[in-house]
N, C-alpha and C positions, 0 to 999 in steps of 0.2 A: 633478582631476575624473575620475570613473570613466567609462569608455567602455561604451556599451550594445552587447551582441551578442545575437543571437537563437539560441536552441537549439530548432530546429523538431521534434526527435525526442523531447523530454521528455514530451509528452502521450501519444505512442504507447508509450513505455517504461513509463509509469505504468499505462496501461490493460492492457498485457501482463502486468505484475507482478500486478495485482489479479486478472485472469482466471485466471492460473496458480495463484495462492494459493487462490482460492475453488474452482477445479476440483480441486485437491489435497485440500482439506478435504471437499468433497462426495464425492470418490473414496474417502476413508477411510470415510465413512459407508456407501457402497455395499457395502463389504466387511463392515462391522460389523452393519448392520441385519438382513440375512438370517440371521445366526447367532444373533440374539437370541431369536427365537420358538421356543418349546418346547411343542408341543401348543397348547391353547387359551389358555395363560397365558404370560407372559413370565417367564423364569427369573431368578433372582437375579443370575447372571453376566451375563445380558442387560441387566438394569437398570444394573449396574456399567459395562458397555461403553457404554451410551447416555450415562451420566453423564460418562464419560471423553471420549467424542466431543463432547458438548456443551461441556465445558471446553476442548477443543482448538479448537472453533469460535469460542468467545468470545475465546480468546487469539489465534487467527488473525485475527479481525476487528480487534482492537486493534493487532496487529503490522502488519496491512495498512494501516491508517490512518497508522501511523508511517512505513512504507515510502514512502507517497505524498509525504511531506514531506522525504525524504532526497534529497540532490543532491550530486554531486561535480563540481567545475569541470572542464569538458572539456579545458581547456588544461593545468592543472597537477595535477589529481586531488585537490585539497584538498576535504574534506567541508565543505559550506556550509550554514548555517541559512537558512531562508526569511526574506526581508526582510519587515518589517511591511507588511501590505497598506494601501493608501491609495486613497481615492476617485479621486484624480487618475490612477491607473493602472488604474482599473476593477477593483481588487482582483485584479490579475494576479499569478501566482506569479513572483516575481523573487528572484534569489540574487546577493549581492554577494561577489565574491572579492577580499579585500583584498590577497592576494599578487600577483595579476595586475592589480588595479584595474579589474575588468570587472564590470558588472552584466549577468547573464544573464537575458534575458526569454524567456518560454516559450509564450505564447499560451494558457495554461491559467488560467482565472479561478475564483475562489471562487463557488460557486453553479452551476457548469456541470454 
C-alpha cells in the first residue's frame, strides 16, 4: 500500500513557472511590437514579426499547460505522470511514484 506524503511547494512552483513563461512571452512582444510600425502602415517585415510572435505565444501556452502537469518525485527524482483525478480526492493533483511507493499530494485541485 502506497504511503501518502504532502508536497506543499508544488502549487507555488507551478505558479512561478507559469508567470515566468508568460512574462517571457510578453517580454518578447514588447521588443517586437515597437519595431513593427513604419509610418502610418505596418511593414511586411512587421507583419512577419507579429506572426512569429503569435506562433511563439501559442506554442508557449501549449508548453505552459504541459509544464503544469510535469512532476518529479522529490525523493528519487523520477518523472511521474499525474494520477487520474477522482471525485473522492476532490480532483486533487496527485502523483504516484512506484519506485518509492509514495503518493504525493499537492493541495492543487482541478478548477482552482
